[in-house]
N, C-alpha and C positions, 0 to 999 in steps of 0.2 A: 406593539409594536414600537421601534426602535426609532427617536426622533431622528437620530444622526444618519440613517439611512433616509429620511424621507426623498431628499431631490436625487437618489441616485436610480439609474433605472439599467437594466441589465436586458441582450437579446442571446440566445444561445442559438447558434446551428449544430444541430445534430441532437435533436430532443430523446437522445434514449435514454438507457436507466439511469446514469451520471449526470446529464444534461438536463433532465427533468427532474432530477432529485435536487440538482442546486436552484434550480428554478423554483421550487414548491418552496423549501429551506429560505430562500432570500425575500417571497413574497410574504411567506408569515411571519417575518420582522420586518416588513416594512418597503422593500424595493419593489419599483414599479418595474412588472414583468413583461415586457414586449412581445408580440406573434414570435414564434421561434422561426427560422429557416430550416424547413424540412429537406430530405433527401426528394430531389427534382427541381425544386425551387431553384432560382437566380440568386447567388448571395449577392451581388456586384454592388447593390446598396444597403448589407445588412449592418454596416457600422455606420449608418448616419443619424442622427438623434438619440443616440442611447453612450451610454458613461462607458459600460462594460459589454463587448461583444467576445463572450464564450466562444470559442470552437470546440464542441464536445464531441467531432467524429472518431473513430477509430484513428487510431494513432497516425499507420500508413496514412489517412488522407491529408492528416492538419496540414501539409507543408501547401499540396495542392488547394483546398478549401482556401486557405487564408491568402494564396496569392490570385484566388478568384475577386478577392473582396477588395474594392477599390478604399483605398486608405485614408482616414480621415483625421485631422491633428490631435482633434480634441477626445478622439475615442482611446480607450485601452483595450487592444486586443490579446484576450488571454487563453492560452490552452488547458487542459485536465491532466495531458499525459504526463505520468512522471517519469517517463526515461529519456524525454524530450527536452533539449535546451529550446530556449529563445530566439535561435536563429532560424526555426521552421516559420516563424513569421514574419520574417521580409516579406514586404517593406515597409509593416506598418510603422510607425514613428511611435508609438508606445507601445510595449510589448510586455507582456507577462506571464507567468506560468502559476498557478494553483492546481494542486494536488492532492485531492482527500487522503490521507493514509488510513484509510476505512472502507469495509467493503460493502456494496449499493446492488444489492441484490436486485433491487426495485425501486422505482420513483416515492412510494410511500416511505417502504423502510428506511430507505437511501435519505431522505428529507429528514427522517427523524434522527438517525444518526448523525447526519453533520452538525444539526443544532446539540449532539450530547456532549460537546466539550470534546469535539474531532481535532487531531492533530493534521495541521498541512504543510506541505512542503510547497514554500512560495518563491519566486525569483521576478525581477521588474527591470525595465531600463529604459526610460530614464527613472531615479527614484521617485517621480511621480505615478507610474505605473506600479512600481512596488508597492507604492504606499495607500494604493486603492484595493488592490486585493487582499493586503493584510487589512484593510478597512472590512472586507467581507468578511474574513476568520473573525475580527472583533464582533460584527455583527452578528456571526452565527454562533457566539460566547466560546470558538472553537480555540486554539492555540495553532503557531506559526513557527517554524524553520525554515531559514535559507536556503537554498542548496545551488550552489552555481551550477552553470552548464558542464563542466567539465567533470563535476560529482554525481549527476543525474542520473546514469546508468549503474553506476554501484550503489547508489539509495535505493534505485527502483527493482535490483536485485535483491537487495536486503528485503524489502516489500513484500515479491514474489515467495521469497523464502518463508516468511513468515506468515503469511497467509495461502499460499498455493500449495509450498511443497506441504506445510503441516496438514493441509487438506489430503493429500497425497499419502503421508506416512499413515493418517488413521484410516485410510483405504487399507492398507495392510494389517493395523489392527484389527480391522474387521474381517479381511480373509483369515488370517493367522488363527484370531478367536474363533471363528467356526468352525475349526478343525477340532477345536479343542471342546466344543460345542456349549462356548459362552458369547452372547448377543454384546456388540459393540456397546451398548448404555450401559455395561456393567464396569467400563472402563471410562467413562467419561467424568464422572466425578475425580479419580486419577489424574486426568488432563487438567482440570479448572485447576486442580489443587499445586499442580507441578509449576502451571504459569504463576499462581499467586506465591508461590516459593520463587520464582524466579522474579518475579517481582520487586520481594522482599530482599532477597539475598544475593540476586544476580545469578548470573548461569553458572558460573564453576561452581558454588556454593552450594545451590540447589540440586548438582549432579548428584545421583544416587546409583544403588544398583551394581552390578556384576564389574563393569567395567570402572566405575570409581571406586571400588576396592581392590583390583587387581584378580579377582574372581575369572580367571579364562578357563576352567573345567566348565563351569555354568557357562559361561558365554558358548563351548563347545558341543555342550548338551543343547543351547538352544538352533545352534545351526544344524546338528546330526534333527532336529526337529519338523525342521522347514524347509516346504518343496523347495525345489534347485531353484524355480523361477522368482522366490524371495528372497535368496541367497546374497543378491548384487546389493540391494535397497538396504539389507540388515548390514552385512559388511562396511559398507558405505558410514552407517550410522555408529558403529562401532569403533573405526576410523575414526567419525567426530567426536564420539564422546574421549576416545582416548587423546587426542588433539589436544583439547578442552583441561583434562587432567593434566597432563604435560604444560600448557601454559599456563597452569596454575602452581607449578612447581617448586619449591625452592631450588637454587643454583646448586648443580651437582645431585639434584634427586633423580629418583627414575619414577616420579610420581605415583606410587605407592604400590606398582607394579614390578613384575621379577623381569630380569634381563632377559630371559628366554621366554618367547610364548610361543603359542600356537594361535592361527587364525581365529 
């Protein structure tokens, strides 16, 4: 138990995957977790008698639910939405955002991940509100960074690319590999090693393969082997890889690729 968290209390509105994961994780480090407000319950008094009230509803409902809660001066009202700012928590005097940059598939796995050194995007107004959500992160053994309201959509877009788009890309790997009779599992060690390379070297230096070396003949062989409905995604990623090469080139360089290239 974390002695620093002994006096802290939490209530969640919307105990779904994220809300339940946070409740479980904070209970495990000594927070007092009060009965949540569930769908269909009256949320009017939810901010009474609690240090932190977390609105863990779907993003589209956060503003409506927060507005239905009677403000309490000493209670910090926070949401878990990555793309939303603090304005959706009006009229509460102490507002905060606490977005875990981690996948939370269910409460049990999510709670474990929240306590495994997770990163969190935080914000808060006034400073005491931000200090409380930063305390949440500290009690969980995590790391935090501040994202201003104006930057939250871009921050969350990057999160979606890193997680959701990666899953979609691996779905394409599975489909294309199946046409050659190869299972997805055969590629997963390659994926893991690539992530390790990015972590160690950065994206530009970690890039290998035909685009990195300007081998457009191989790219065309790939395109010829793909089903028509796979080409748009493949071409988009070739363009993204080419941009990475070009961004890392010396001034006046062509990035190692020929001046004329086919698709």
